C-alpha positions, -999 to 999 in steps of 0.1 A, spaced: 203 -17 141 212 -10 178 194 18 195 185 7 230 148 12 238 143 32 207 134 2 186 111 3 156 76 -5 167 59 -8 133 31 -34 128 37 -62 103 9 -65 78 1 -93 53 -19 -90 21 -53 -107 17 -76 -110 -14 -105 -133 -23 -91 -144 -57 -59 -136 -77 -38 -150 -105 -12 -175 -93 18 -152 -98 3 -121 -81 22 -107 -52 -6 -114 -27 -2 -140 1 -36 -148 17 -63 -159 -8 -99 -169 -2 -125 -159 23 -114 -125 38 -129 -133 73 -109 -165 74 -78 -144 63 -80 -126 97 -76 -159 116 -48 -171 93 -29 -138 95 -30 -142 133 -18 -178 131 11 -166 109 21 -141 135 10 -108 118 -4 -78 135 -24 -64 106 -40 -73 73 -40 -52 41 -71 -61 21 -77 -60 -16 -114 -55 -22 -134 -60 -54 -166 -43 -42 -170 -24 -10 -208 -28 -12 -206 -66 -8 -178 -67 18 -188 -89 49 -183 -60 73 -199 -74 105 -182 -108 103 -149 -92 94 -150 -68 123 -160 -96 147 -130 -117 135 -107 -86 140 -120 -82 175 -116 -119 183 -80 -120 171 -69 -85 182 -58 -77 147 -61 -44 127 -65 -34 91 -36 -15 78 -49 -4 44 -75 -10 17 -62 -13 -18 -82 0 -48 -64 -20 -76 -94 -43 -82 -115 -14 -92 -91 -9 -121 -80 -44 -130 -114 -62 -127 -139 -34 -132 -119 -13 -156 -126 20 -138 -101 48 -137 -103 82 -118 -86 100 -148 -105 82 -176 -114 104 -206 -149 89 -203 -167 110 -178 -191 81 -169 -162 58 -162 -144 85 -143 -173 93 -121 -180 57 -114 -144 52 -103 -146 81 -79 -178 67 -64 -161 34 -58 -131 50 -41 -155 71 -19 -171 38 -9 -136 23 -1 -129 53 21 -162 46 39 -152 10 43 -117 20 56 -134 42 82 -157 14 93 -128 -9 96 -107 17 114 -79 12 89 -47 25 105 -28 37 74 -54 46 46 -65 38 11 -40 29 -16 -43 46 -50 -22 28 -75 -32 17 -110 -66 34 -107 -49 68 -113 -43 56 -149 -14 66 -172 -5 100 -185 -12 103 -223 15 113 -247 -2 146 -255 -16 172 -231 1 159 -201 -7 191 -181 -44 183 -185 -39 148 -171 -20 161 -140 -45 188 -134 -73 163 -135 -54 138 -113 -47 166 -88 -83 176 -86 -95 140 -81 -69 134 -54 -79 167 -37 -115 156 -36 -105 122 -22 -81 136 3 -107 160 16 -134 133 19 -109 109 35 -99 135 61 -136 139 70 -136 101 78 -102 103 96 -85 83 68 -56 91 44 -50 87 7 -19 68 -2 -5 72 -37 17 44 -48 50 49 -66 51 21 -92 79 11 -116 82 24 -151 73 -10 -167 38 -8 -152 30 29 -153 44 62 -166 32 82 -136 52 87 -105 80 61 -109 101 77 -82 95 94 -48 109 127 -60 84 128 -89 55 124 -65 69 149 -40 72 175 -68 36 168 -78 23 171 -43 42 203 -38 31 218 -71 -6 212 -64 -5 216 -26 -25 185 -19 -36 179 16 -41 145 32 -24 128 3 6 107 12 33 86 -5 32 49 -7 66 32 -15 73 -4 -24 108 -19 -22 102 -40 -53 94 -10 -74 120 11 -57 147 -14 -67 139 -8 -103 137 30 -105 153 45 -75 191 51 -78 193 52 -40 164 36 -21 173 50 13 176 85 -2 142 81 -18 126 74 15 143 105 30 130 124 0 95 112 9 102 121 45 71 131 66 49 124 35 57 87 36 24 71 45 28 34 37 54 7 28 52 -25 8 80 -51 12 91 -76 -14 126 -84 -26 142 -79 -60 127 -110 -74 93 -101 -58 97 -129 -34 96 -124 4 121 -99 19 154 -116 23 150 -139 -7 166 -116 -32 195 -91 -34 180 -59 -19 200 -45 10 174 -37 36 198 -22 62 199 13 47 162 11 40 153 3 76 177 29 89 161 55 66 126 45 78 137 49 114 154 82 107 123 98 92 101 85 120 80 62 98 54 47 121 31 30 95 28 -7 88 54 -28 71 32 -47 47 44 -78 30 33 -78 -7 52 -106 -23 46 -136 -45 36 -168 -26 69 -186 -34 78 -213 -27 43 -213 -10 24 -187 8 30 -200 43 68 -203 38 68 -168 23 47 -153 51 68 -169 79 101 -161 62 91 -124 56 80 -121 92 112 -136 105 134 -113 84 115 -81 92 114 -90 129 152 -91 129 151 -54 123 122 -46 147 140 -67 174 174 -52 167 189 -86 160 209 -80 128 
C-alpha cells in the first residue's frame, strides 16, 4: 500500500487474559498487570483484556503499569461473563438476564476507568436466537443494547457487537446482517466488531463486508484462516487493509490468535506482518 504520508496509523493490540484453555485464541496469559509489561516488550501499543470479574480487577496496579509503559487499553471483552459465569443478556431467565446486564454495566465502568480507546465487546453474551419467536429475541436484544449503548455513551465508551461465524452462533454471522439490525432498531453508540477469522468463514467478500460496515466499524480482530497469527494462513490481507484504509477505520488492530507455535513467536510474527501494512512495506 503506497500512499505517501497518508499511512495507516492504527495501534496494534494484543490479547491478555488470566487463564484460558490451551487452544484459545488468546496470547498473553497470567497476571494482567504483568501482561502490560510483556505487551510493551513484544512491541505492542495496546492491550485487549478479557476479564472474569470487573469487581476484583487490580485497577490501581494496572493503571500504574499502563502509565509506566505508555500503553493503552483498546477494549474490554465480556466473553468470560458468558463462558465462565453462564450469564446472558437475552436469557429467558430474568434473574440471569439482569445479572448479565449488571456485569456488563460494571465492565463499562471499568473501561471508562481504564480509558479504553475502542470500547466493550459484546460477543457470546448476546446468546443465540431460538428457533421460535425470533422477533421477540431481536426485540429484547435491541432493548438491551440500547440500554448498554446509552450507559456507555454517558461514560464516553462504545458498545462493540462482534460478528461471529455460523458454527459458534446463529446471530449476526455477517456484517450485512448486523447493519440491517442496527438500522431496523436505530441503535445509537452500538458499533460493529469484525474478526478476520470469522469473516473468512461467512463473508463471500471480506473487503466488501468491511465497506458494508463502513463508519459503523468499531473494532477489528486479526487471525488467519487457521486461527494462527496473521500471515500464517491463506487469507489475503491486502484487500482487507485497503478497505480499512478506504473507510477511514482508526481503531486498533487487535491480534486474537492461537499461541502457535508459541505465544511469543505468534506475537512477534503478527506484529511484523501487520507492521508491513502500517509501514507501507508490502
